[in-house]
Structure formats: C-alpha cells, structure tokens
C-alpha positions in Angstrom: 0.0 0.0 0.0 1.2 3.5 -0.7 2.2 5.6 2.3 0.5 9.0 2.6 2.0 11.9 4.7 -0.1 15.0 5.1 1.6 18.4 5.5 0.1 21.9 6.1 0.7 23.6 2.8 2.0 23.2 -0.8 5.2 25.0 0.2 5.7 22.4 3.0 5.2 19.6 0.4 7.7 21.1 -2.0 10.2 21.6 0.8 9.8 18.0 2.2 10.1 16.7 -1.4 13.4 18.5 -1.8 14.7 17.0 1.5 13.6 13.5 0.4 15.4 13.8 -3.0 18.6 15.2 -1.4 18.6 12.4 1.2 18.2 9.8 -1.5 21.0 11.2 -3.6 23.3 11.5 -0.6 22.3 7.9 0.3 23.6 6.5 -3.0 20.8 7.0 -5.5 22.4 7.7 -8.9 19.4 8.0 -11.2 16.8 10.7 -10.6 13.6 10.9 -12.6 12.0 14.4 -12.7 8.3 15.3 -13.1 6.6 18.4 -14.5 4.2 20.6 -12.7 4.0 23.5 -10.3 4.8 21.7 -7.0 7.7 19.8 -8.5 9.1 23.1 -10.0 9.1 24.7 -6.5 10.6 21.5 -5.1 13.5 21.8 -7.6 14.1 25.5 -6.6 14.3 24.4 -2.9 16.7 21.5 -3.8 19.3 23.8 -5.5 21.1 25.0 -2.4 21.1 21.6 -0.7 24.3 19.7 -0.4 24.3 17.0 -3.1 27.2 15.6 -5.1 25.5 16.3 -8.5 28.5 14.9 -10.4 27.3 11.4 -9.5 23.7 12.0 -10.6 22.0 11.0 -13.9 18.7 12.8 -14.7 15.8 11.3 -16.6 12.2 12.4 -17.0 8.9 10.6 -16.3 7.1 12.1 -19.3 7.3 14.9 -21.9 4.9 16.7 -24.2 5.8 16.5 -27.9 7.0 20.1 -28.1 10.5 21.5 -28.7 12.8 21.5 -25.6 12.7 25.3 -25.4 8.8 25.4 -25.5 7.0 26.9 -22.6 5.1 23.6 -22.1 8.3 21.5 -22.0 9.0 19.6 -18.8 12.6 19.7 -19.7 12.7 23.4 -20.0 11.0 23.9 -16.6 13.5 21.5 -15.0 16.5 23.1 -16.7 15.5 26.6 -15.6 14.6 25.7 -12.0 17.3 23.1 -11.3 19.6 21.6 -13.9 21.4 24.8 -15.1 22.1 25.6 -11.4 23.4 22.2 -10.2 25.0 20.7 -13.3 24.3 16.9 -13.0 26.8 14.4 -14.5 24.3 13.7 -17.3 20.8 14.6 -18.4 18.7 12.4 -20.6 15.8 14.4 -21.8 13.0 12.8 -23.8 13.4 13.7 -27.5 9.6 14.1 -27.7 9.8 16.8 -30.4 10.6 13.9 -32.8 7.1 12.6 -32.2 5.6 10.1 -29.7 6.8 6.9 -31.4 10.3 7.8 -32.3 10.8 9.7 -29.1 9.6 6.7 -27.1 11.8 4.3 -29.1 14.9 6.3 -28.5 14.2 6.9 -24.8 13.5 3.2 -24.3 17.2 2.5 -25.1 18.3 4.9 -22.3 15.8 3.6 -19.7 16.6 0.0 -20.4 20.3 0.6 -19.8 19.7 2.4 -16.5 16.7 0.5 -15.0 15.8 -0.2 -12.3 15.6 3.6 -11.6 16.7 4.7 -8.2 14.4 7.6 -7.4 11.3 8.7 -9.3 9.5 11.9 -8.5 5.9 12.1 -9.8 3.0 14.6 -9.7 -0.7 13.9 -10.0 -3.4 15.4 -12.2 -6.9 16.1 -11.1 -8.1 13.0 -12.9 -5.5 10.9 -11.0 -3.1 10.5 -13.9 0.7 10.4 -13.3 3.5 10.9 -15.8 1.3 10.7 -19.0 -0.5 7.6 -17.8 -4.2 8.4 -17.8 -7.2 6.6 -16.2 -8.7 3.8 -18.3 -6.1 4.4 -21.1 -4.7 1.4 -23.0 -1.2 2.7 -22.2 -1.7 1.3 -18.6 -1.3 -2.2 -20.0 1.8 -1.5 -22.1 5.1 -3.3 -21.4 8.5 -2.0 -22.2 10.3 1.1 -21.0 8.8 4.2 -22.7 5.7 4.7 -24.7 4.3 7.2 -27.2 0.9 8.6 -26.4 -1.1 10.0 -29.4 -4.5 10.7 -27.7 -3.9 12.2 -24.3 -7.2 13.4 -22.8 -5.2 16.5 -21.5 -3.6 18.7 -24.2 -1.3 18.4 -26.0 -2.5 15.0 -27.2 1.0 13.7 -28.2 3.4 12.8 -25.4 6.1 10.3 -24.4 5.9 8.6 -21.0 7.6 6.0 -19.0 5.5 2.8 -18.7 3.7 1.8 -15.5 6.0 -1.3 -15.0 9.0 1.0 -15.1 7.5 3.2 -12.4 6.4 0.2 -10.3 9.9 -1.3 -10.6 11.8 1.8 -9.4 13.6 1.6 -6.1 11.9 4.7 -4.6 8.9 6.6 -5.9 7.7 9.9 -4.3 4.4 11.5 -5.4 3.5 15.1 -4.7 -0.1 16.3 -4.6 -1.3 19.8 -3.5 -4.5 21.8 -3.6 -8.2 21.2 -3.4 -8.3 20.2 -7.1 -6.4 17.0 -6.2 -8.7 15.9 -3.4 -10.7 13.4 -5.5 -7.5 12.1 -7.2 -5.9 11.4 -3.9 -9.0 9.6 -2.6 -9.2 7.5 -5.8 -5.5 6.8 -5.6 -5.9 5.4 -2.1 -8.4 2.9 -3.6 -6.0 2.1 -6.5 -8.6 3.3 -9.0 -6.3 5.6 -10.9 -2.8 5.3 -12.3 -1.1 7.3 -9.5 -2.5 4.8 -7.1 -1.2 1.7 -8.9 2.4 2.0 -7.6 2.3 -0.1 -4.5 5.5 1.1 -2.8 5.1 4.8 -3.5 5.3 7.4 -0.8 3.0 10.4 -1.0 3.5 13.9 0.2 0.2 15.9 0.2 -1.1 19.1 1.7 -4.2 19.4 3.8 -6.2 20.7 0.9 -5.4 17.7 -1.2 -6.2 15.5 1.8 -9.7 17.0 1.9 -9.0 19.3 4.9 
C-alpha cells in the first residue's frame, strides 16, 4: 500500500520533497527521474542549495509533451530553468519528444533499459489521477517495455512520451507530490488504486491538507 503523509501547505510539500530527494542522492541514488508541474518546480528550486554531489547523478524524465525542448510547455525546459542549469548533474537524458511520440519513445527506451531499475522517481498527479502521462482507463496502462508514445492524451497536448507503468512500479523509490483542493478526488481514488497514480504499490506520497480533503 502507498504511504500518505499530510503536511500543512503546498510549500511544505515542496520543501519536504526536496529534502527527500537530497537524502536519497546522498544515500547512494544515482538516477533521478523528474516530473513536470507547479509543485515539483518549486521542489527543484528548494533543492538547488542543498548539499548534493551532483557529479554522480544522472537525470531522466517521467514524461514529456511533444514540443520543442525550449517550448514553454516542455517539462525539460522547466527542470532546466529551475534546477539543472544551477546544479549541473553528471548527465541529463531528456525525452526527445519533439521527434514525435513513437520515435521519441523508441529512443528513450534504449536509455531507460540501460539504467533500470531507476533509483528515485518523482511524480506529480493530475486532477483525474493520472501520473506521468498515464491516464485513467487508457490502453497505455497495459503497455510493457520502457517508454511509450501517447497519441491521444485526454489532456492537451495529445501527443506525449511517458515511462510505462511497469518501469514506475519497478523503481527503487517513488515519491508522489499532490497539493491543492483540485487534487482531493484524485488522492481519494489513488488510495483505492482506481487511478494510475494509485497503482504504484511502494510509492510514498506527500500531500497538503487541501489535497487530503481538509
């Protein structure tokens, strides 16, 4: 069963997430998978000044929209601006999603296969309970392999690249961040394993009181 820890505010969740990431990297984690989203972005900002030997760390991504890497909707751009340009990890493997969902996923699968099992995966949650670009009741949830191209995401843009559910389930540590009243239903459904974010048995969750339903 996933473990849920409730904190007072979104800022507290972001700060606790940064502490958890730094602790894992200091403890020997060498691969770190980043998520998109507002709370993860703040988490990265708070992570920057923490003592981490970034020269030992390899960065990957949980999902990416099929946009250029300098696009305002790019998860890579957000992570680069909030974290990567400031800490300079040993290597950064961005998803080449601008090549299209299928080619992007094929190329990224080679990287993930070489590095799996992944040491530490950070994930966010959508209001529908999706995580990475794995959406409720979507055929992608049954996909095997390492990375997958999505052509029909119910949330725009429709074309994306995502890690598969088995890759997330097989990671050594998974931390999921959820904040705000818009995530209350998603958190409740995740606790019942009804949505993708609730299908990672060993995941630990950091949520604020709003997402916990008060």
